[in-house]
VEXGU-454857 format. One line per 5 residues: number of its first residue (from 1); for each residue y, x, z of N, C-alpha, C. Coordinates in pm, whole numbers, plus 50000, padded with zeros to 5 digits. Atoms other than C-alpha are relative to their C-alpha. Layout:
BEGIN
NUM> Y:X:Z:Y:X:Z:Y:X:Z; ...
//
This chain:
BEGIN
1> 49894:49937:49923:87887:95083:72075:50102:50062:49854; 49936:49920:50166:88169:95200:71841:50091:50101:50047; 49965:49834:49973:88262:95535:71768:50148:50037:49852; 49889:49998:50111:88620:95651:71618:49918:50106:49900; 49994:49879:50093:88681:95912:71328:49937:50090:50015
6> 50031:49871:49937:88607:96183:71525:49904:50011:50081; 50122:49990:49895:88281:96099:71672:49979:49979:50128; 50024:50043:49914:88378:95976:71947:50030:49893:50092; 50083:50115:49975:88178:95700:72132:50095:49970:50094; 49948:50082:49913:88372:95410:72351:49941:50013:50120
11> 50115:50098:49920:88197:95404:72664:50039:49931:50085; 49953:50050:49868:88438:95342:72936:50131:49930:49966; 49841:50049:49997:88758:95131:72978:50102:50006:50112; 49900:49902:49958:89052:95232:73170:50068:49805:50046; 49872:50128:50015:89256:94888:73300:50059:49945:50110
16> 49864:50057:49910:89571:94817:73459:49985:49869:50023; 49995:50164:49951:89574:94522:73659:50182:49976:49988; 49862:50068:49957:89955:94514:73752:50088:50175:49985; 49886:49847:49992:90235:94835:73752:50081:49968:50108; 49889:50059:49886:90395:94650:74085:49871:50147:50039
21> 50065:49899:49936:90325:94961:74346:50074:50009:50131; 49897:49995:49847:90424:95010:74717:50023:50118:50017; 49952:49865:49942:90461:95373:74698:50103:50030:49883; 49918:49910:50155:90722:95572:74412:49992:50095:49987; 50124:49865:50034:90488:95889:74367:50136:50075:49928
26> 49887:49953:50049:90774:96105:74235:49952:50112:49879; 50018:50040:50096:90547:96201:73973:49935:49870:49906; 50061:50113:50060:90419:95868:73862:50052:49992:49876; 50024:50043:50145:90372:95799:73467:49980:49881:49978; 50068:50100:50008:90231:95444:73525:49918:49974:49861
31> 50077:49968:50053:89959:95525:73328:50059:49964:49797; 49950:49926:50123:90159:95695:73035:50120:49879:49919; 49919:50125:50005:90371:95378:73032:50198:50042:50048; 49870:49968:49957:90679:95567:73200:49993:49903:50198; 49983:50062:49854:90791:95470:73600:50051:49899:49973
36> 49915:50139:50007:90846:95108:73607:49985:49941:50110; 50063:50022:49875:90798:95070:73942:50096:49815:50010; 49915:50100:50006:90959:94689:73997:49993:49877:50122; 50060:50088:49906:90918:94353:74231:49891:50030:50056; 50161:49961:49961:90600:94380:74449:49943:49832:50022
41> 50082:50169:50077:90549:93982:74341:49918:50010:49919; 50123:50020:50156:90291:93865:74101:50136:49991:49897; 49918:50008:50107:90452:93906:73782:49949:49932:49893; 50044:50063:50100:90417:93673:73471:49909:50052:49881; 50091:49912:50120:90315:93972:73238:49892:50040:50003
46> 50147:49955:49902:90007:94059:73424:49884:49908:49955; 50138:50080:50019:89699:93978:73275:49899:49887:50111; 50102:50084:49886:89493:93642:73421:49890:50070:50063; 50147:49969:49912:89181:93691:73646:49910:49956:49851; 50077:50070:50107:89026:93488:73324:50035:50082:49883
51> 49975:49899:50144:89172:93724:73035:49929:50152:50060; 50030:49863:49965:89102:94039:73234:49803:50025:49975; 50161:50026:49986:88725:93912:73288:49950:50004:49821; 50093:49973:50101:88702:93834:72902:49989:50037:49919; 50039:49917:50081:88789:94098:72775:49913:50108:50029
56> 50149:49915:49980:88528:94308:72987:49919:49927:49907; 50152:50080:50084:88277:94044:72832:50001:50069:49904; 50019:49992:50115:88395:94134:72523:49974:50180:49993; 50002:49837:49981:88404:94516:72573:49824:50066:50052; 50106:49949:49974:88043:94536:72727:49925:49934:49845
61> 50121:50024:50129:87883:94360:72367:49997:50130:49895; 50017:49887:50071:88019:94679:72232:49966:50160:50060; 50078:49853:49983:87809:94919:72450:50082:50047:50122; 49939:49902:49874:88083:95004:72744:49935:49961:50123; 50090:50053:49842:87922:95026:73042:50034:50085:50111
66> 49956:49970:49889:88193:95151:73259:50143:49967:50021; 49859:50024:49981:88522:95025:73377:50056:50046:50134; 49902:49955:49864:88828:95167:73652:50101:49895:49985; 49843:50100:50030:89102:94901:73725:50067:50123:50079; 49901:49909:49958:89437:95116:73816:50084:49924:50026
71> 49869:50059:49975:89756:95009:73855:50120:50081:49929; 49956:50021:49879:90034:95057:73926:49902:50013:50151; 50045:50051:49853:89876:94952:74293:49875:49877:49942; 50068:50060:50055:89542:94778:74148:50013:49901:50137; 50075:50089:49877:89457:94589:74535:50128:49912:49996
76> 49914:50119:50029:89833:94389:74490:49937:49887:49964; 50052:50091:50044:89627:94212:74302:49901:49942:50091; 50054:50037:49927:89502:93949:74519:49834:49924:49961; 50096:50004:50027:89222:93848:74295:49911:50132:49982; 50087:49895:50053:89063:94192:74228:49862:49944:50082
81> 50173:49977:49941:88773:94110:74437:49903:49884:49932; 50092:50069:50076:88696:93796:74213:49971:50039:49820; 50000:49937:50163:88759:94010:73877:49885:50099:50017; 50088:49910:50002:88526:94268:74030:49887:49882:49985; 50131:50043:49992:88277:94018:74074:49936:49945:49903
86> 49987:50041:50111:88303:93876:73757:49939:50087:49896; 50008:49895:50146:88266:94175:73560:49879:50015:49959; 50151:49976:50051:87979:94248:73368:49935:50071:50088; 50166:49926:49923:87624:94345:73552:49984:50116:49952; 50047:49873:50019:87600:94625:73329:50080:50091:49976
91> 49888:49923:49990:87925:94780:73382:49998:50087:50162; 49979:49996:49864:87976:95046:73666:50129:49995:49987; 49882:50059:49955:88298:94924:73835:50030:50098:50101; 49930:49907:49895:88550:95205:74011:50110:49925:49983; 49850:50031:50001:88892:95180:74091:50100:50094:50113
96> 49888:49907:49945:89184:95421:74169:50131:49915:50059; 49918:50072:49903:89389:95314:74464:50102:50097:50038; 49997:49939:49921:89638:95491:74688:49960:49995:50147; 50046:49965:49855:89464:95353:74994:50026:49896:50119; 49985:50065:49908:89642:95163:75181:49944:49823:50046
101> 50054:50187:49989:89489:94784:75130:49869:50039:50090; 50129:50022:50001:89156:94913:75167:49931:49977:50161; 50000:50055:49939:89166:94841:75525:49993:49834:50024; 49984:50104:50006:89054:94527:75574:49921:49900:49881; 50028:50038:50081:88905:94501:75232:49909:50037:49890
106> 50056:49958:50091:88698:94772:75108:49861:49936:50018; 50097:50079:49952:88407:94576:75266:49967:49870:49896; 50021:50138:50089:88447:94238:75024:49995:50094:49883; 49989:49924:50160:88537:94491:74748:49809:50051:49959; 50098:49920:50020:88202:94652:74790:49862:49905:49982
111> 50033:50083:50036:88053:94345:74810:49964:49857:49875; 49983:49997:50089:88208:94209:74512:49908:50088:49892; 50073:49906:50089:88027:94494:74337:50079:50163:49941; 49903:49824:49974:88293:94828:74388:49872:50074:49995; 50138:49891:49973:88054:95126:74319:50108:50168:50053
116> 49995:49873:49935:88269:95415:74368:50194:49954:50007; 49890:50006:50002:88655:95462:74459:50074:50147:49999; 49936:49875:50031:88909:95720:74377:50127:49989:50104; 49903:50021:49908:89207:95741:74652:50068:50086:50000; 49921:49918:50005:89531:95928:74586:50080:50065:50153
121> 49965:49963:49862:89618:96171:74858:50045:50134:49930; 49943:49875:50087:89854:96475:74755:50059:50079:50121; 49947:49889:49910:89906:96612:75066:49925:49975:50176; 50074:50035:49895:89715:96622:75443:50110:50016:50144; 49890:50011:49926:90071:96643:75623:50103:49849:50011
126> 49942:50096:50045:90259:96324:75714:50130:50019:49898; 49899:49968:50061:90577:96474:75607:50037:50023:49922; 50049:50002:50169:90468:96600:75247:50001:49950:49970; 50080:50112:50096:90262:96291:75189:50172:49946:49993; 49878:50145:50022:90630:96061:75254:50094:50072:49910
131> 49921:49940:50109:90822:96346:75016:49961:49941:49879; 50068:50032:50167:90571:96296:74736:49977:49861:49968; 50058:50095:50052:90495:95978:74793:50131:49837:49991; 49902:50081:49978:90814:95806:74902:49979:49884:50083; 50103:50025:49934:90574:95651:75191:49960:50037:50151
136> 50053:49904:49859:90527:95645:75547:49861:49962:50046; 50137:50046:49992:90174:95520:75497:49881:50136:49982; 50063:49880:50002:90016:95835:75557:49878:49972:50111; 50099:50079:49955:89801:95701:75822:49918:49903:49990; 50124:50075:50048:89666:95420:75688:49963:49996:49858
141> 50088:49981:50138:89563:95557:75360:49909:50083:50085; 50119:49907:49886:89364:95809:75654:49846:49876:50013; 50075:50113:49955:89224:95438:75775:49876:49987:49893; 50087:50099:50127:89155:95317:75421:49898:50092:49947; 50123:49925:50107:88964:95625:75286:49821:49976:50141
146> 50135:49980:49901:88742:95586:75661:49956:49843:49941; 50065:50128:50021:88712:95209:75587:49908:49993:49826; 50077:49989:50119:88563:95313:75217:49883:50042:50042; 50078:49922:49964:88317:95507:75360:49902:49934:50100; 50072:50143:49883:88245:95264:75655:49933:49914:49895
151> 50091:50193:50054:88154:94985:75375:49901:50084:49880; 50094:49935:50071:87925:95255:75182:50028:50038:49850; 49935:49900:50131:88182:95427:74909:49976:50100:50012; 50045:49811:49966:87990:95796:74924:49942:50008:49876; 49829:49912:49932:88173:95973:74849:50102:49908:49936
156> 49874:50015:49998:88498:95923:74834:50126:50086:49935; 49939:49882:50119:88709:96109:74548:50156:50005:50083; 49846:49962:49942:89053:96192:74703:50073:50099:49840; 49914:49998:50125:89276:96237:74375:50127:50055:50061; 49915:49886:49984:89539:96541:74439:50056:49994:49833
161> 49925:49971:50086:89809:96558:74153:50049:50155:50034; 49989:49841:49948:89871:96982:74130:50156:50015:49917; 49895:49962:50076:90216:97045:74061:50084:50110:50115; 49929:49919:49947:90509:97247:74190:50042:49981:50144; 49961:50094:49898:90579:97035:74490:49809:49999:50120
166> 50096:50015:49870:90206:97022:74642:49887:50113:49962; 50101:49893:50020:90018:97331:74471:49958:50084:50112; 50027:49960:49832:90044:97482:74833:49915:49948:50050; 50058:50063:49942:89852:97241:74964:49833:50017:49958; 50209:49987:50010:89493:97309:74773:49948:50004:50077
171> 50156:49905:49903:89348:97548:75002:49979:49877:50113; 49998:50072:49916:89403:97317:75270:49914:49862:49989; 50075:50175:50029:89277:96980:75108:49866:50042:49975; 50169:49951:50037:88947:97225:74966:49947:49989:50125; 50069:49952:49827:88923:97308:75320:49940:49851:50093
176> 50004:50134:49945:88933:96920:75405:49901:49938:49972; 50127:50082:50061:88686:96807:75160:49845:50066:50015; 50126:49946:49954:88422:97045:75240:49979:50017:50124; 50067:49984:49879:88433:96992:75618:50015:49865:50064; 50060:50102:49984:88385:96649:75592:49971:49893:49940
181> 50075:50083:50086:88107:96438:75464:50047:49855:49900; 49990:50131:50118:88117:96187:75166:50168:50027:49936; 49875:49975:50087:88447:96351:75029:49970:50103:49886; 50000:49892:50064:88523:96506:74740:50117:50020:49918; 49849:50010:50010:88835:96581:74577:50029:50050:49848
186> 49958:49996:50144:88984:96584:74220:50128:50047:50006; 49895:49914:50017:89280:96796:74143:50028:49947:49865; 49965:50077:50172:89485:96643:73807:50103:50110:49987; 49809:49947:50050:89738:96850:73646:50074:49931:49918; 49834:50048:50016:90074:96759:73632:50004:50023:49842
191> 49973:50001:50161:90176:96614:73281:50140:49970:49991; 49863:50020:50040:90493:96701:73232:50042:49927:49858; 49958:50105:50111:90507:96543:72889:50004:49854:50029; 50016:50108:49941:90458:96208:73054:50084:49961:50162; 49894:50069:49915:90721:96210:73339:50132:50074:49989
196> 49897:49912:50051:90974:96447:73213:50112:50073:50063; 49969:49861:49943:90965:96744:73461:49967:50113:49981; 50097:49872:50022:90848:97026:73287:49980:50129:50108; 49913:49915:49925:91039:97261:73524:49870:49970:50158; 50060:50044:49880:90774:97085:73826:49838:50132:49944
201> 50105:49955:50071:90446:97222:73574:49989:50169:50075; 50081:49856:49968:90199:97550:73707:49904:50012:49930; 50123:49943:50153:89959:97734:73521:49902:49975:50129; 50097:50075:49963:89676:97526:73611:49859:50075:50022; 50086:49863:49946:89468:97836:73539:49927:50067:50106
206> 49997:49948:49830:89537:97984:73871:49938:49927:50076; 50090:50068:49920:89375:97719:74030:49865:50031:49974; 50131:49982:50029:89070:97773:73856:49933:50123:49991; 50003:49840:49942:89076:98123:73900:49977:49991:50145; 50039:49989:49836:89110:98063:74303:49902:49949:50039
211> 50106:50038:49982:88876:97814:74306:49815:50055:49980; 50154:49884:50039:88604:98029:74106:49980:50103:50124; 50020:49935:49905:88663:98278:74412:49924:49953:50091; 50077:50031:49881:88566:98052:74667:49883:49914:50005; 50101:50125:50048:88296:97846:74500:49859:50092:50071
216> 50157:49884:50013:87933:97929:74580:49890:49949:49903; 50085:50021:50149:87828:97714:74253:50120:49933:49959; 49939:50028:50071:88002:97619:73980:49917:49934:49870; 50037:50013:50122:87942:97369:73698:50075:49918:49906; 49979:50033:50137:87999:97288:73351:49995:49870:49963
221> 50028:50111:50049:88059:96940:73297:50040:49997:49840; 49940:49974:50211:88052:96839:72860:50123:49910:50024; 49890:50124:49958:88271:96500:73007:50118:50065:49982; 49845:49986:50030:88649:96599:72861:49958:50196:50074; 49977:49822:49924:88521:96996:72968:50015:50033:50112
226> 49941:49971:49872:88550:96989:73283:49923:50104:50097; 50070:49917:49962:88480:97184:73555:49981:49971:50180; 50070:50019:49840:88271:97155:73953:50000:50104:50045; 49998:49895:49875:88360:97398:74217:49926:49925:50132; 50070:50049:49895:88104:97325:74540:50102:50163:50104
231> 49916:49900:49884:88324:97514:74828:49915:49954:50120; 50026:50033:49841:88161:97558:75174:49832:49925:49978; 50170:50063:50015:87781:97395:75026:49971:50037:49862; 50033:49954:50144:87589:97375:74718:49999:49871:49901; 50014:50175:50042:87537:97113:74477:49925:49920:49985
236> 50057:50055:49937:87297:96957:74630:50034:49888:50153; 49930:50071:49913:87580:96810:74863:50098:49940:49949; 49843:50106:50018:87821:96572:74848:50116:49985:50013; 49886:49968:49980:88071:96696:75047:50050:50129:49912; 49985:49829:50043:88256:97034:74951:50006:49998:49831
241> 49970:50007:50110:88315:96921:74592:50140:50004:49946; 49924:50031:50024:88575:96983:74379:50037:50012:49885; 50026:50022:50141:88669:96902:74017:50083:50006:49977; 49897:49988:50085:88966:96992:73793:50007:49914:49895; 49973:50056:50126:89117:96754:73538:50103:50090:49896
246> 49932:49931:50097:89285:96926:73318:50047:49980:49836; 50023:50093:50138:89399:96733:72967:50171:50084:49948; 49872:50001:50062:89760:96905:72914:50000:50171:49879; 50043:49840:50100:89721:97183:72608:49859:50007:49984; 50136:49987:49991:89351:97082:72609:49939:49931:49886
251> 50022:50105:50121:89219:97013:72256:49797:49971:50041; 50126:50050:49985:88859:97011:72412:50001:49885:50069; 49985:50089:49948:88938:96809:72647:50021:49866:49946; 49947:50097:50091:89106:96531:72396:49843:50014:49936; 50139:50031:50106:88771:96604:72161:49911:49911:50081
256> 50125:50095:49907:88574:96478:72484:50001:49847:50053; 49940:50142:49940:88785:96134:72558:49900:49871:49919; 50041:50103:50028:88559:95859:72573:50053:49874:50037; 49927:50117:49894:88793:95590:72734:50117:49952:49880; 49900:50101:50101:89001:95301:72566:50038:49940:50150
261> 49886:50065:49897:89303:95205:72809:50048:49809:49927; 49925:50147:50011:89436:94825:72872:50113:50012:50097; 49910:50006:49861:89782:94808:73039:49996:49856:50029; 49999:50039:49947:89879:94571:73257:50049:49811:49929; 49957:50117:50103:90039:94302:72962:49888:49993:49911
266> 50067:50000:50094:89768:94324:72773:49962:50078:49879; 50031:49921:50111:89744:94598:72529:49943:50079:50002; 50089:49854:49985:89498:94856:72428:50054:50076:49966; 49923:49824:49954:89576:95197:72484:49901:50072:49912; 50104:49849:50024:89379:95453:72247:50033:50142:50069
271> 49938:49885:49909:89563:95759:72455:50035:50015:50084; 49888:50017:49900:89732:95807:72741:50135:50067:49962; 49884:49931:50044:89981:96024:72571:50064:49957:49933; 49948:50059:50101:90076:95797:72354:50046:49866:49996; 49946:50111:50006:90276:95473:72293:50011:49941:49888
276> 49979:50083:50150:90292:95405:71946:49893:49948:49933; 50094:50015:50036:89962:95352:71917:49937:49809:50103; 49960:50156:49883:89992:94984:72192:49901:49898:49876; 50054:50122:50083:89751:94738:72018:49967:49874:50024; 50030:50143:49891:89823:94350:72145:49886:49932:49930
281> 50103:50076:50010:89545:94129:72180:49997:49828:49998; 49911:50202:50042:89738:93766:72108:49954:49975:50115; 49994:50085:49872:89653:93511:72302:49881:50020:50117; 50077:49959:49942:89338:93738:72436:49875:49890:49998; 50116:50088:50045:89054:93474:72265:49942:50094:49950
286> 50085:49863:50021:88718:93641:72198:50058:50070:49843; 49970:49939:50156:88812:93698:71813:50098:50094:50013; 49862:49898:49995:89142:93845:71888:49917:50103:50059; 50008:49872:49931:89018:94076:72165:49875:50107:49945; 50088:49942:50071:88712:94190:71942:50090:50085:49882
291> 49996:49928:50093:88910:94250:71635:50127:50092:50051; 49951:49924:49942:89181:94466:71849:49927:50121:50018; 50080:49930:49923:88913:94613:72028:49979:50108:49872; 50046:49943:50060:88755:94746:71681:50129:50102:49932; 49895:49950:50039:89136:94836:71578:50047:50118:50078
296> 49954:49900:49969:89229:95040:71810:49905:50108:50062; 50132:49917:50004:88902:95225:71846:50002:50074:49814; 49964:50002:50170:88944:95272:71449:50097:50118:49967; 49874:49894:50052:89321:95470:71488:49998:50094:50101; 50034:49903:49840:89185:95668:71839:50018:50138:49881
301> 50044:49816:50070:89290:96058:71738:50053:50045:50114; 49960:49907:49852:89259:96350:72008:50121:50050:49974; 49840:49996:49978:89601:96392:72130:50024:50163:49968; 49928:49862:50025:89614:96779:72162:49903:50048:49904; 50035:49940:50068:89482:96961:71868:49977:49889:49846
306> 50043:50071:50134:89484:96670:71570:50182:49891:50001; 49938:50115:49940:89744:96411:71711:50149:50105:50033; 49923:49881:49945:89964:96758:71833:49890:50126:49967; 49979:49908:50057:89937:97061:71658:50074:50161:50016; 49932:49884:50043:90032:97419:71704:50052:50040:49879
311> 49909:49916:50123:90316:97612:71481:49944:50129:49980; 49967:49835:50061:90353:97917:71339:49990:50121:50128; 49931:49948:49856:90500:98018:71686:49900:49975:50132; 50118:50001:49895:90212:97918:71900:50045:49839:50066; 49960:50116:49905:90389:97593:72030:49926:49851:49935
316> 50032:50121:50020:90266:97201:72031:50113:49939:49877; 49912:50065:50051:90435:97008:71753:49922:49882:49980; 50086:50061:50066:90371:96693:71621:49945:49998:49865; 50052:49980:50126:90131:96671:71332:50050:49894:49884; 49893:50071:50096:90373:96529:71017:49899:49892:49913
321> 50067:50085:50068:90045:96326:70895:50036:49898:50121; 49958:50125:49926:90128:96087:71199:50143:49952:50050; 49847:50000:50008:90497:96093:71163:50048:49837:49976; 49974:50140:50052:90497:95737:71002:49943:49873:50057; 50045:50078:49901:90304:95591:71277:50113:49867:50028
326> 49910:50081:49942:90479:95231:71376:49991:49993:50129; 50003:50056:49894:90521:95116:71704:49968:49871:49998; 50091:50160:50040:90315:94797:71707:50101:49915:50140; 49968:50072:49880:90456:94683:72092:50181:49985:49975; 49820:50025:50048:90894:94695:71925:49957:49853:49986
//
């Protein structure tokens, strides 16, 4: 298992299979690369099935034991079932999706080896949902969640990005997961540095405080310094759990990051918030993948607290130590 110079072991990879998406969510940052929504047809710049599998096999050599497939919308890849089936047995396989293609495919994904799924759902009202996603697929997403549960993906995590447009929907969404067996809620802090709309940001601390008042039990997870709140149940219940993912201006979160990302084009990425650390894997041969993987891990830096530091005024600014970093993707 590889460890960076800050003592952080790399135990997981997050692999973007495409930047294509049938939604156009207003907060999209496309794994930190910016909103690049394009044609829905397969693109030549996407890693092939064999490329993805070869990378995962190399990652497994380094002790990586978990992979999450993302996009764009990863289910636009018709070879997704094959990729999952060919993923090394030592890896836990999860998926983040908007849910629209789960009806009709959830069972096949489970048969292929999918173990967990996160479904993006930012509102429980069709009109509100459409305003955020620019999609009229609300009912299909609900069907997708149900299909995932029926296929045995229990619990299903609902991902909700919390910002100005959605903050008012949080209480209703919390009640929704508390009242429906098999559902959990993951509230994701809006990242203004990636989306370019800082005015949409809210104080995530207020959400923590509100949940603490509602919760019957609170758990603190070491991974990413996350907190889990059980509402309307106990820690032994799978339903009613709400977790907050709050990386913005959070040095502790960054200090506990154990994941490397892979772009759909086949670049390794050590940090979601950076694009100056992209590491190409060449022709995706095993030696090239191994060398690139070692390089990206060696150069991983906690974003907040190291790459970004507070100045005398308490504002975050780029650490001068990293001002001369070259952008490898240029």
